[in-house]
DSSP file (Angstrom, degrees, kcal/mol; ACC not computed):
  #  RESIDUE AA STRUCTURE BP1 BP2  ACC     N-H-->O    O-->H-N    N-H-->O    O-->H-N    TCO  KAPPA ALPHA  PHI   PSI    X-CA   Y-CA   Z-CA
    1    1 A X              0   0    0      0, 0.0    16,-2.2     0, 0.0     2,-0.3   0.000 360.0 360.0 360.0 156.5   -1.6    3.1    8.4
    2    2 A X        -     0   0    0     14,-0.2     2,-0.5     2,-0.0    13,-0.2  -0.983 360.0-113.4-148.2 158.7   -0.5    4.7    5.2
    3    3 A X  E     -A   14   0A   0     11,-3.3    11,-2.1    -2,-0.3     2,-0.5  -0.831  29.0-157.1 -91.0 134.0   -1.6    7.0    2.5
    4    4 A X  E     -A   13   0A   0     -2,-0.5     2,-0.5     9,-0.2     9,-0.2  -0.965   7.7-169.4-114.6 120.8   -2.0    5.3   -0.9
    5    5 A X  E     -A   12   0A   0      7,-2.7     7,-2.6    -2,-0.5     2,-0.5  -0.949   4.8-158.6-114.7 124.6   -1.9    7.6   -3.9
    6    6 A X  E     +A   11   0A   0     -2,-0.5     2,-0.2     5,-0.2     5,-0.2  -0.870  16.8 168.5-103.2 130.5   -2.8    6.2   -7.3
    7    7 A X        -     0   0    0      3,-3.0    -2,-0.0    -2,-0.5     0, 0.0  -0.678  52.5 -88.0-123.7-176.4   -1.6    7.9  -10.5
    8    8 A X  S    S+     0   0    0     -2,-0.2     3,-0.0     1,-0.2    -2,-0.0   0.886 123.5  13.5 -60.7 -39.4   -1.6    6.8  -14.1
    9    9 A X  S    S+     0   0    0     27,-0.1    27,-2.7     1,-0.1     2,-0.3   0.584 123.9  47.4-114.7 -15.1    1.7    5.0  -13.9
   10   10 A X  E     - B   0  35A   0     25,-0.3    -3,-3.0    26,-0.1     2,-0.4  -0.891  51.2-152.8-133.1 157.2    2.5    4.7  -10.2
   11   11 A X  E     -AB   6  34A   0     23,-2.3    23,-2.5    -2,-0.3     2,-0.5  -1.000  24.0-162.5-122.1 129.6    1.1    3.7   -6.8
   12   12 A X  E     -AB   5  33A   0     -7,-2.6    -7,-2.7    -2,-0.4     2,-0.5  -0.952  10.1-164.0-119.1 129.2    2.8    5.5   -3.9
   13   13 A X  E     +AB   4  32A   0     19,-2.6    19,-2.4    -2,-0.5    18,-0.6  -0.960  35.0 131.5-106.4 124.3    2.7    4.5   -0.2
   14   14 A X  E     +A    3   0A   0    -11,-2.1   -11,-3.3    -2,-0.5    16,-0.1  -0.901  33.0  63.2-155.2-175.8    3.7    7.2    2.2
   15   15 A X        -     0   0    0     -2,-0.3    -1,-0.1   -13,-0.2    12,-0.1   0.925  68.2-168.7  56.1  50.5    2.8    9.1    5.4
   16   16 A X        +     0   0    0     13,-0.4     2,-0.3    10,-0.3    10,-0.3  -0.382  12.8 165.4 -70.5 145.5    3.0    6.0    7.5
   17   17 A X        -     0   0    0    -16,-2.2     2,-0.6    -2,-0.1     5,-0.1  -0.984  35.8-138.8-155.3 158.0    1.7    6.0   11.1
   18   18 A X    >   -     0   0    0     -2,-0.3     3,-1.5     6,-0.3     6,-0.2  -0.919  16.0-166.5-118.6  99.7    0.8    3.6   13.9
   19   19 A X  T 3  S+     0   0    0     -2,-0.6     3,-0.3     1,-0.3    -1,-0.1   0.703  86.5  50.6 -65.6 -18.8   -2.4    5.0   15.5
   20   20 A X  T 3  S+     0   0    0      1,-0.2    -1,-0.3    -3,-0.1     2,-0.1   0.512 117.8  37.2 -96.3  -5.4   -2.1    2.7   18.5
   21   21 A X    X   +     0   0    0     -3,-1.5     3,-1.7     3,-0.1    -1,-0.2  -0.610  67.1 173.2-142.4  77.3    1.4    3.7   19.3
   22   22 A X  T 3   +     0   0    0     -3,-0.3    -3,-0.1     1,-0.3    -1,-0.1   0.556  69.0  72.4 -70.3  -8.3    1.8    7.4   18.5
   23   23 A X  T 3  S+     0   0    0      2,-0.1    -1,-0.3    -5,-0.0     2,-0.2   0.631  74.7  99.9 -81.7 -12.2    5.3    7.7   19.9
   24   24 A X    <   -     0   0    0     -3,-1.7     2,-0.6    -6,-0.2    -6,-0.3  -0.544  67.6-142.4 -76.0 139.0    6.8    5.7   17.0
   25   25 A X        +     0   0    0     -2,-0.2     3,-0.2     1,-0.1    -8,-0.1  -0.900  27.0 168.3-107.2 114.4    8.4    7.9   14.3
   26   26 A X    >   +     0   0    0     -2,-0.6     3,-1.8   -10,-0.3   -10,-0.3   0.150  42.3 113.6-107.8  17.1    7.9    6.7   10.7
   27   27 A X  T 3  S+     0   0    0      1,-0.3    -1,-0.1   -12,-0.1   -12,-0.1   0.790  80.8  47.3 -63.9 -26.3    9.1    9.8    8.9
   28   28 A X  T 3  S+     0   0    0     -3,-0.2     2,-0.7     3,-0.0    -1,-0.3   0.406  90.9  99.5 -92.4   2.9   12.1    7.9    7.5
   29   29 A X  S <  S-     0   0    0     -3,-1.8   -13,-0.4   -13,-0.1   -14,-0.2  -0.812  79.1 -64.4 -96.5 114.6   10.0    5.0    6.4
   30   30 A X        -     0   0    0     -2,-0.7     2,-0.2     1,-0.3   -16,-0.1  -0.360   8.8-150.8  87.0-171.8    9.2    5.1    2.7
   31   31 A X        -     0   0    0    -18,-0.6     2,-0.5    -2,-0.1    -1,-0.3   0.480  40.7-162.5 -76.4 158.1    7.9    6.4    0.4
   32   32 A X  E     -B   13   0A   0    -19,-2.4   -19,-2.6    -2,-0.2     2,-0.4  -0.944   1.4-158.8-111.9 130.3    7.4    3.1   -1.6
   33   33 A X  E     -B   12   0A   0     -2,-0.5     2,-0.4   -21,-0.2   -21,-0.2  -0.909   9.8-177.5-113.9 135.1    6.7    3.3   -5.3
   34   34 A X  E     -B   11   0A   0    -23,-2.5   -23,-2.3    -2,-0.4     2,-0.2  -0.971  34.6-106.8-129.7 144.1    5.1    0.6   -7.4
   35   35 A X  E  >  -B   10   0A   0     -2,-0.4     4,-2.6   -25,-0.2   -25,-0.3  -0.534  31.0-132.2 -66.2 133.7    4.3    0.4  -11.1
   36   36 A X  H  > S+     0   0    0    -27,-2.7     4,-2.7    -2,-0.2     5,-0.2   0.894 102.1  48.6 -60.1 -45.0    0.6    0.8  -11.5
   37   37 A X  H  > S+     0   0    0    -28,-0.3     4,-2.1     1,-0.2    -1,-0.2   0.942 114.6  44.6 -62.0 -47.8    0.1   -2.2  -13.8
   38   38 A X  H  > S+     0   0    0      1,-0.2     4,-2.1     2,-0.2    -1,-0.2   0.897 114.1  50.6 -63.9 -40.6    2.0   -4.6  -11.6
   39   39 A X  H  X S+     0   0    0     -4,-2.6     4,-2.4     2,-0.2    -2,-0.2   0.933 109.7  49.5 -62.5 -47.9    0.3   -3.3   -8.5
   40   40 A X  H  X S+     0   0    0     -4,-2.7     4,-2.3     1,-0.2    -1,-0.2   0.892 111.2  50.0 -60.4 -40.6   -3.2   -3.7  -10.0
   41   41 A X  H  X S+     0   0    0     -4,-2.1     4,-2.4    -5,-0.2    -1,-0.2   0.896 110.3  50.1 -65.5 -40.2   -2.3   -7.3  -11.0
   42   42 A X  H  X S+     0   0    0     -4,-2.1     4,-2.2     2,-0.2    -2,-0.2   0.902 111.4  48.2 -65.8 -40.7   -1.1   -8.1   -7.6
   43   43 A X  H  X S+     0   0    0     -4,-2.4     4,-2.5     2,-0.2    -2,-0.2   0.905 112.0  49.8 -66.0 -41.4   -4.2   -6.7   -5.9
   44   44 A X  H  X S+     0   0    0     -4,-2.3     4,-2.1     2,-0.2    -2,-0.2   0.912 110.9  49.5 -63.4 -42.8   -6.4   -8.7   -8.4
   45   45 A X  H  X S+     0   0    0     -4,-2.4     4,-1.9     2,-0.2    -2,-0.2   0.906 112.4  47.6 -63.9 -41.8   -4.5  -11.9   -7.7
   46   46 A X  H  X S+     0   0    0     -4,-2.2     4,-2.4     2,-0.2    -2,-0.2   0.914 110.3  52.1 -65.1 -42.7   -4.8  -11.4   -3.9
   47   47 A X  H  X S+     0   0    0     -4,-2.5     4,-2.5     1,-0.2    -2,-0.2   0.895 108.7  51.0 -59.8 -41.2   -8.6  -10.6   -4.2
   48   48 A X  H  X S+     0   0    0     -4,-2.1     4,-1.8     2,-0.2    -1,-0.2   0.895 110.1  49.4 -64.8 -40.3   -9.1  -13.8   -6.2
   49   49 A X  H  X S+     0   0    0     -4,-1.9     4,-0.9     2,-0.2    -2,-0.2   0.904 112.0  48.2 -65.7 -41.2   -7.3  -15.9   -3.6
   50   50 A X  H >< S+     0   0    0     -4,-2.4     3,-0.9     1,-0.2     4,-0.3   0.929 111.2  50.2 -64.1 -44.5   -9.3  -14.4   -0.8
   51   51 A X  H >< S+     0   0    0     -4,-2.5     3,-1.0     1,-0.2    -1,-0.2   0.846 105.5  57.5 -62.6 -34.6  -12.6  -15.0   -2.7
   52   52 A X  H 3< S+     0   0    0     -4,-1.8    -1,-0.2     1,-0.2    -2,-0.2   0.741 107.8  48.0 -68.8 -22.4  -11.6  -18.6   -3.3
   53   53 A X  T <<        0   0    0     -3,-0.9    -1,-0.2    -4,-0.9    -2,-0.2   0.361 360.0 360.0-100.8   5.0  -11.3  -19.2    0.5
   54   54 A X    <         0   0    0     -3,-1.0    -1,-0.2    -4,-0.3    -2,-0.1   0.467 360.0 360.0 -83.6 360.0  -14.6  -17.6    1.5
C-alpha cells in the first residue's frame, strides 16, 4: 500500500507498507514523484484499456 498525494503539478507516492507482512521495512523506498499531467494521462489510458476488455 502507499499514500498517493495529488497537487497541482505533482503526484507523490510515499509511506509504503505491506499490510500482510508487517516485518518488512519500506522506509527507504520512495518517495516517487510524477508530473501531474503525465500521470493523469497514464491513468486515463489504463482506464480505457481496462474498459475495452470488460
